[in-house]
Residue, then its C-alpha position, 0 to 999 in steps of 0.5 A: m786695417k787698410k792703413l796697416l797694409c799701407l804701412t807694411i808696403a812702405a816698410l818693404c820699400t825700405l828694405p834695400l836701404s840697409a846702409q848709410i848713404k854716402l854723398g861722394e867722397k867729401g859730401g858727407t853721409i846720411v843716416g836715418s831710421f823709421e819707426s811705426n807703432n800700430i794697434g787695431y782695436f777690437n770690442d771685447k765684452v770682458l773689458s769695461t773700456p770700449a774700443p775707440e771710435d775708429h778702432f785704430g791708432s798709429n804713432d810714426y817717426l822718421k828721423v834723418d841725420y846728415n854728417n860731414g866732418r865737423f858739421s851735422a844736421g837732422i830732422q824728425a817727422e812724426a805722424y799720429l793717425p790717430a795717436i795710440q790710446g794712452y799717449e797724451i799727445g792725442q789729447y791735444g789739437k786734432r786727432y790726426k796730425a803730422l808734424m816736423p817737431m825736430i830740426y837741428a844744425k850743429w858745428q863741433d870743433k875741437n874745443y867748442s860746439v854750437t847747436a841751433g834747433n831742437l836741443y836735448d840735454q841734461f844738467g847733472n842728475g836732471l833734477i833741475y833740467r832734462s830735455f829728452e825723447d822717449r817714444q814708449l812714453g810719448f814724451n818729447n820736451s825738447l828745447l827749440g833754441l840755441r846751445a853753445t859748449y866750450n871745454l878747456g882740455n880736461y880741466f873745464t867744461v861749460k855749456a849754455l842753452y836757451g829756447r822754447p820747450r815743446l809740449y806735445n804738439n807745439y812749442q809753448s809761450s814759456w821760455a827756458g834756459g840755463a848754464d852748466l859748469s864742470l871743473s875737474l879738480g883731479d886734473i887741475f891738481g894732478l890727482n892721478k889715482g882718482a877723479l874729483f869733479l865740482e859742478g854746478s847748474y843754473v836754470n831759468r824758466y820764464e812764463k807770463i801769467g796774467d799781467i803780474a810781472s813778479q809771477n812769471m819767473l822761476n830760478m833753480y840752481s844745483a851744486r854737485l860733487n863727484f868723486d872716484i878712487a880705487g873702486f869707490n865712488f860718490r855722487g852728491e847734488y843739492v838743488g834749490k828752487g825758487k818760488d814757482f807760481s805756475v804750481d802754488g808759489s812754493r819754494g822747493k829743494a832736492i838732495y841726492g846722494e849716491v855711494g858705490y864700491f866695486y871690488k872684483k866680482f862684488s859691487v854695492t851701490a846705495a842712493v838716497r834722495a829727498l824731494d820737496k815741491m819739485v814739480t816743475p811744469l813747462l807751462s802752468t796751463g799744461v797737463g800730463t807727464g810731458n809737462t815737465l822741465n826736470y827729470l824725477p825718475a823712480l829710484t827703485r828696481q825696474y822690472t821686465y817681468m809682468l807681475a813684478n811690474l804690475n804696480p810700479y812706484q810713482v814718484n811723489a814730487e810734492g814731497e818724498i824721502g827714501g832710497q835704495i841699495d843694490l848688492y851684486y856678487s858673481y861666482r865663476s867656475k875656474t875650469n868652465r867659463h859656461r858655469y857661473w852664479n850671479f846673486h843680486f839683492n835690492y831694497s828700496t823704500y820711500y816715505t812722505l817728507r812732511k806730516s802734513q801730506a797725510k790725513t793722519g798727520n804722520y809720516e806715511r810709507l809710500w813704497q817698499d820693495i825687498n827683492f833678490d834674484v839668483e841666476r845660474q848658468w849650468n852649462k853652455k845650454l841651460k840657464t835658470t833665474f829665480l826672483y822673489s819680490f816683496q812689494e808694499w805700495n800706497p795707492y793714495h800717495g801717502y794721504h791715507h794710511r793704506t798700503y797693499v802688499s804683494n809677494i811675487f815669485v818668478a822662475d825663468v828658464q832658458y835653453k839653447f838647442d844650438r847656436k841659432k835656436s833657443l827656448r825661454v820659459e817664465a812662470q810667475y805667481l803674485l800672492s796677495g789677499e788685497y787689492e786685486g788678489d792673486w795673479v798667475a802668469g806665464l811666457a814661452e819664447f822661441n827664437m830662431a836667430p837671426h830672423w825669427s822669434f815667437f812668443v805666447s804669454d798669459m796673465y790671469n787674475l784668480g779673483r779670489g774672495n771679495v777682491g780680484t777681477d777673474k780676468n786673463y790677459y793673453s798675447v801671442g806674436a812673432s817678429y822677423t828681422l832682416r838686416r836693419t829692419r824688424f817686423q813684429l805682429s801680435y794679438g792679445r788683451n792688455r791690462a790697464g796700468y802704467i807703462c814705465s821707461g827709465g823710472v818715468c811712467r804713463y797710464s795706458p788703458e785696457y784694450t784688446g787688439i792686434n799690434f804691428v811694429l816696424t823699425t828700420s834704419f839706413 
C-alpha cells in the first residue's frame, strides 16, 4: 500500500494546477491531465481466483498538450506498476513498465492540416479502420506516422495517413495506411433543404510473413452514402476486404445500413449489419482485444445497470447478421416543466451468417434483447425509472445449438432533497432457471454537490437448484471532487465477467480488493 500512499501525495501536489498554463501573451498554453487507477488485492476464500503475487495493480496516464495558434503538440506517458489484472498490456514484456507511447505535432491551417506522430482517426463507421484509445479497456492502437488533410470549402474533404500501429507496449513490424474521401453533393448541387454525402475509403496493411511476398499485403475499401432531409436520415456502407493471410487467407465483407426519423418528441432508428470474415489484426502473431485495425462494436443496447449488463453480447466477426431498432417518445407537461414521461423501446437480435458456422448445419441465434424503460419525472424532486429486459444469448457463438434466457427487472428512484443533496436507489432482479440462475442486486447512492458522493451496492446470486454460485458481490465507496481533481476510494468483491465500453469488451477476472482512482486536469 506504500505505492497507493505515494500516489495520493502526488495527487495532492497537483491540486494548485486548476487551470491551463499560459506562456506569455503569445507563447501559447499548456493543458494536461493525470489519471491513476489502482487496486490493492486481497485473498478471498470465497473466490476461486487467488490474489496476484504482489497484491497490487496500477495503471497511470499523464497527458500534456501545447497549443499556440495553428500549431499544437503533445505527449502521453504511461506507467503500469504492474498492470491491473484483466488488462492485456500486462501480459507483454516486463510486468512493471513505464513508456511514452504517444507524441505528436500538428499544424492546422485554413484548408489543410499536417500531423506527425501518433494518430487517432476513423474512416466511416470504422469497419475498415479506427485507431483510438480507451483506458477502461486498456486499448490503444494508435498509428505512429504521418497524416495530411485537405478540404475545399464544404464541397470536398480528403485525408491520408500512414505509419506503424501500436500493439500494447510496442509499435509493430507491420505497416498500415489509407485514404478517406468525402464529397458533399448537397453543397455541390445546391440542395438547401438537405445534406447528401458520397464517401469512400481505402486501407492497406503490410506485414511480412516469412519469405512469401504474396502473403504480406491486405487491401480493404469501403463506399458510403449519407443522406439527411426533414427529420429523415440514412447511413449506408459497403466494405470489401481482400485475402488476409494473417487470419486464414479468406476474403471478407461487411454491409451496414441505418435509417432514422425524428419528429418533435418522437424518434425511431433502425440499424442492420452483416459481418463476414472481418477479423482484421494488426499483427498475425498478436493476440488480445487490442490486436485489431478496425472497429466492430456490438450494435445492441449498452446498459449501466449491473444485472442488465451481466452477460453482454460479444460480436462474432467471423460471421453474423442482425441489427437493432430504437424508439423514443417524450410527453411533457404544458404547465409544469418538472413533470414529464420518457418512453424507450429497444430490440436487437443477431444470427450466424452461414450454416457452416454451427455444428447443427443451421443458422443459429447468437443474441436477442427485447427491452423497454419508462422514466417519470413526478415533480422537481422525484424521478423514477422502470426497466425490463428479456435477453437470450449463445455462449458458444452459435457453434452449438444452446442459448440461455434471462428476464431482468430494474426499478430506479432518485430524490432531490435540495439543490445540493440527492439520493438514488436501485433495485434489480434477474430471473433465470439456467446458467447461474437468479440474481438480485441493489444500489444506494447519496450525493452532496459539488464535492462528495457515497455509494453502497450488492449483487447476490441466489444459487437455486443445480445452477448458481450462491455468492454475493458487494462494494462500498466514496468520491471527493475539488475543482478539476476527483478522488474515489472503494472496497468490494467483483464478479468475473466482461467490462464493455462503446460496445467493445475485455474480460476481467474476479477479485476482492480496494480501489483508488484519481483524475485531475490543468
